[in-house]
N, C-alpha and C positions, 0 to 999 in steps of 0.2 A: 645461826644456819636459817634460809627462806624457807617457807611456809608457803606451799601450793595456796592453799587459803589465800594468803595475803595479796594474790594475783588477781581475785575476785571480788573480794570486798572493798567497798568506797572508803577512802581515806580522807579524803576532803567533804564534809558533810555541814548543814546547817545543825546540827544538834552539838558538833566537835567547834564550831566557829567561834573567835573569842568575840566578834563584833556582831551578833545575831541572839536577839530574843525574840522569840515567839508572842504573839499578842494573840490569846485565843485559839492559840495553833493555826493559825492563816495567816498567809503573807498578804500585807498590803500593796496594793499598786504603787508601784515606785514613779509614775508617771510625776514629772516637776511640775507640771501645771496644775494639775489637780491637787497636789500637796499644797502648792502654795497659795489655793483658792479654798482648802479644806471642803471638796465637794467629791461626788461620785462621778464616776464615767458619764452617767447620764447629761454632765452638763455639757458635751460635746453634742447633744443631740440640737441644742439650741443654736448652733453654728450651722446646720444643714437647713436653718431658716434663712441663711443668707442667699439670696439669688445667684449669684456669682460663686459661691461654694456648692450650691446644688447643681449649676450649670457643669460646672469642671466635674463632681462626681459622677451625673448623668453619662457625660461622654466617656469618662474612663469606664463605668461599667460596660456601656454598649458597644467599646473597642471589643472587649470580651462574649458579650453575648454575640455576635453577629459570627462570630467562628462557630464552622460545624464540628460534629460529635461523632464519634465512631467507639466501637467498642472491639479491642483484639481475640479473636478464637481462641478458646481453652482447647479444642477438640473434642468436646460433648457438646454433641449437638441439640440435643434437648436441653440443655444447661444454657446454651448461649440464647436459645432462640427465647426462655424463659425469662433471661437479664437482661436481653433486647426490648422482650415487652414492658418490664417492669420500668427501663428507662424513660422508653416511649411513653407511658401512661404517666407521669410524673410532670409537675410543672418545671421544667428545668430552667427556664428562664429566669423565674421568679425565686429558684433556690440559688443559682448562681450571683442573682445579686444582693442575698442575704449570705452566701459563702462571701463576697468580697465586700459586706461591711466589716470583715477582718481587716481588711488594709486600713479602714477610717478609724476603727477605733482600738485594733490592736490585738484583737481575739473576738472569737463570734461563736457561741453554741448552736445546736440545730439538733431539735428533739427526732427520734427514728420513730415511728408507731408502727408496730409490724402486724401480717395478718398471716394466717395458714391458710394455701391455696395451693392444692393439685398436690399432696404432699409435701407442700415446702414451706419454708417459712421466710416472706420478702416483705421490703418494706413499702409499706401502705402511703404513708405522708411524712416528709421533712419538713420541718417548720424551725425556724431561725427564734431565740428567745432572748431578752432583754440582758445586755450585759452586766447588769447592776445585780442579777441574780446569781452571779455566781463570784467565788473566790476559788483562790489555789492553795493547798494544804505545804505541809512543810517539804513535801516530795513532790509538788509540783503538778499534784493530782487536782482535778477540777472538781468543786463541790457545790452544790445548790444552795443557797441560802433562805430557810425555811423559818416561820414564826417561832419555831422550838427549836431553833438552830441559826440565830441572826448573824453570829459572829463566826463562828468556825465553819459553818456550814454542812450540810449532810450529804454522805459518801452517795455516789450515782451506781446504779446497777449497770453494768456489762450489757455491750449493744444497745446502748438508749442515747448517749449523745455524742454527735459528731462534732469534734473541736476543730476549728481554722484559726492558725494563728499568723501574723507577721513579724519576721525577726525576734521570735520569741528566743529566750536561753535558759540558762539554769538560773541565773540572776533575777533575770524578769520575765516570768512565765507568762504573763500578760501582753507581750510584745509590745510593739512601738506602734502607736495609730497616727496615721497623717493627719487627722483632724488636731490632733496635739500640737503640729508644727504650725498650723495657720490659725489656732484660737485667736492668739493676739491679734494677728493682723485682721482679722475678722472683725472683732471686737473694735478695735481703732476705726476701722474703715465705717463702721456704725455711728460711733461717736463723731467722727470726719463729716458725714451726712449731716448730723445734728448741727452741728457748728455753722456747715456750710449752709444749710438753710437757714439760721440764724443770721448770719451773713447777707443773705442774698434779701431776707426781707429787711434788714438795716439797711442795705446799701445798695442794694437792686436797683430801688427807685427814686428819684427826686426826692431831695430833702425841703420839708415845705418849713418857713421862716415865716413870723408873722412879727409885726410892726406894729406896736400899740403907743399912745403919745404917752412923753415924759411922765406926764402927772398922772396917768392910770393908776386905779385903784389895785390892789391884790385880785379883789374878786372879777372884776373888768380883764384882767390877765390871765386869770383863770377862766373865764367863760370865752376869749380868745382861742387859749388852748384846748381847749373841748370843741371849739370849732373846728380845729385842725384837725383834730381826730377824728371825728366825725368825717371829714373833707376826703380820709384818706380811704373811708368805705364807698363813700354815696357819690363823691365830686362835689359836692354843694354844701357851701357854708353860709352861714348868713352873720356879718361882722359890722361893727360901726361903720361910718362914712369915713371918721380920721384914721383908723387901722387899715391895716395891708397883709397879704398872705403872698409871698415868693415862694420861686423853686429854685434851689441850688442844685448843681449836678456835682458829683463827688470828683473831686480828680484822682486819676492813677487808681482806678478802684480794680482794674482788671488786675494788676500785679497780686494783690491782694488775694483776689480769686484763683488765679493760676498757682497761689501757693496749696489752696485746697485742692486742685484738680490734681495737681502733683503727687501730695499724699495721697489721696483715692486711688491713683494708676500704682503707687508704690504698693498700697496694700493689696490690690488684686494680681499685681505679680506675683509678690510674695504668696499669695494663696494658689496662685495657678503651677507656680513651682513646686510646692509642696505638695500637692495632689497629683498633677500630670507631670511631673519633673521640668518642665520649660514654660516660658510663657511667649515662646515667639508665635504659635499659632493662634494667640490669642490677643494679640495686641495689633492695632491698626497699623502703626508704624513698621512691622515686621516686614524686611522685603522677602522675595521669594528664596533665596538661598536660605536665610535664618529660620523660614517657616518648614524649608524642608527637612535642616537637621533637627528642628523640634518634632516632627512627625517620625524620627527615626528613633528619638528618645520615649517619644508615647508607645512605639513598638515594642520597646525592651520592657517598659513599664507591662506592656498588655502580655507580653511572654510570660512574666513573672507572675500576674494575675491569673495568667491560664495554667501555671504550675500549682497555685494555691488551689484551685478549683479541681484540676485532675487528682491532687491527692486525697481531696477529702471524698471525691467520689470512689477511687481506689480504696480508700479504707473501708466504705461502705460496701465493695465488692467483696473483700476481704473477710469483711462480718457475715456476708450470705453464704460464703462458702465455710468458714467454720461453725455456723448455724445448723448448717444442712449436711454436716460432715461430707463435705466436698474436697478434703484435702489433697487426695490424690492428682486434682486437675491441675493443668496450669492454669494459675490465676490470671483473667482477663481485666485489661487495663482501660481505664477510660481516656479519652485524648481528644484535644481539641486542634484544630486544625483549619487553615484557611483555603480551602479545597481550589476554589474558582480561581483564586490568583495564580496557585502552583499549576494548574493545568494550563492556563492560557500562557503564562511565561514558558512551559515546556513545549506549548503546541506549536507557539510561534518559532522556537528553535528549531523545530522537527521539520516545521514546514520550510525553513530555510535551508537547512539541511539536504532534505528532499529534492530541491529547487534544484542546488549544486552535486546531484547525482548519488548521493547518499539513499542506500535503500535500506528499510527495518525489516527484521524477523517477526514473525507472529506473535514469537516469545516476548520481544520488546513491547510491543504493544499493548499486550496483555499484563502485561508487569506492570508500565507505566501509568496507563490509562483505565487500569482495573476491568478490562473485559473481561465477561464469562466467555467459559466455553462456547462455541458455536454461534458466537457474535459476532465475528468477522473470519473472513477468509482470503487469503493471498493466492494468487493463481499464478503459477509458474509461467514469468516470462511477461507478467503485466507489470507494466512502466509507465511512468509519465513519458508525455513528449518529451520534454527537459533531460529527463534520466536517460530515453533513448539515447538522444542528440551525443550523450556525452559516452555511453556504452559500445555506440556503434564505432567510434573512430578507430582509425588505423593504428597499430601497436605503435609505429616508428614516431608516429603523429603525437602520441596521448598524450606525453607529459604536458607537453607546449601548450595542447589545446585547452588543457583542462586548467591550467594557471589562468591561461585568456579567459576562460570561462569563469573562474573564480573572480579576476578583476573586474569583468563584466558587471557580474550579478552584485559585486560590493559596490559599485560605481553606483547602479542604480539603487541598491538599498539604502546608501547614503547621500541621495540626493537630496531628499525633504529636510534631513538634518542640516546639512549645509545651507541649503536655503535658509530655512531658520535662522542662523547665525549672521548670514548676511542680512537678511532683513531687520534685525537688530541691530546690526551695525547702521544701516540706512536710518533707521528710526532717529537713534543718537545724532547720525549726522545733520539731518532735515530739524532739531532741535538745538543744534551747536550754535552760539552766537560768532565763535571764532575758532580757528584750528587749536588754539590752548584749550579752548571750552570742549573742543569734540576730544581731544587727548585725554583730559581729565574724566568726560564720561566714558572714555573706553577703558578706563582704569576700574571704573565703578562697575563696568557692565560685565567685564569677563568672570569675576567670582558668578555671576547669577547666571551664566550658561552652563548647560549641563552638557555632560562628555560620557554620559555612562552609557548612553547607547549607543553612540559612536563608536566607544570604547568595546563593549558587548557585539558591536558588526566586526569591528576586526578581529577580537579573539574567535570569533565563529569564523572566519575566513582563514586563520592560520591552522584551526582545527583542522579544516575540509583540506587545506593544502598538504599539512602533516599525512593524514589520511593517505592521499592522493599518494605521495610519495611511496608511502612504505607499500601500498598495492604494485605501484610499479617496480618496486625492488623485489616482491613477492613473485610478480609475474616474469620479471627478467631471470631469477633464481631457477622458474620453473622450466622458463624455455634453454636453458642451458643443458648439454647433453652429459 
């Protein structure tokens, strides 16, 4: 017979697993790179010294730091104002950068120091701590390594250590860091630079060849070699009149140099893919279409990183509510968003709709553009010149004239887009050497042309036409007795 207690107890645990033995009651980091090298996670900080790795990391973090932030209201005005003051006073950009280290190392612990202010406990400082200071126990709980508890670690008090992880799981609470994916590529790139430098020193300049008489002694030969070595640095040499020094250029040295160049580029590509998810925006040979696709991938990664940051700050908000006994309120949420781009896209759409005769209510403008009460006022009968022309049409001519108006507006709005396409075709035509060459260039041009804006314009026109048709049906229905 089934026991209800069996529904809540954990069955599959490490304590009962046949393939798990605890070592000092802590879980070792299963990272394969660290296990192979026999080192701790601090080894990945050496990778950050690579200029290309550091550039990719800076770009990835900057994408999240550029976002705006806001707090959703809880319904308690005093608490909302206090919480807003806390986040405004914290160095959020610096804290976000430390939280995002979790995407590089797999996990990141941040210590929170509190202060008592106005009968409330509020966070005063939030600082990241080195990853190698922490381990996880058998229950996947974070523990602090100390001098007295170096292996198993020391249990942490509540509300003191925020934890950010990337792709953490029961099997691997340490998460999966992106620096692990690009460690070998960065290491080999550094080694490739060393061999490339040696190759350049050895084969990049002409070779000096000394000729001495056949009967020259060993000491005379050595003196000639010494003179040639000095000549490499001073371009001056003293040799006997029966000896000579010549210059020989190496053949096909460019092929060997290109092999090193290709190897370095491959390593850079692997690093960019590991950190940014793509390499189109970091390669000089990438075309516009591939670079645009790369930006889409980067935006998807930014969304994941933003979710990581939001999760840490929302955990902090939950702690503030628990410590101050505010469980009765709706927990505010910390959100990151791209306000400027969102408003610009929405505003352009609304301007086009208004130009085609659509009128917006005051409630719509407040909801979409976050206007407060009293910020705007719409007078009855106030219309733009274009809107007035549409509204004042006669009843029997209205559907036809609205359709014509939509077509005229679409023609005007789409003129620049079509002109850009035609100009691109003209440029290819002027560069083509023959009709066959022109046809091949057109085949390569089509994937680079952007039809997104034209598609949005057609969708907008279809929407307005549908709205006009519905309005016409409503008015005809009302006109019937």
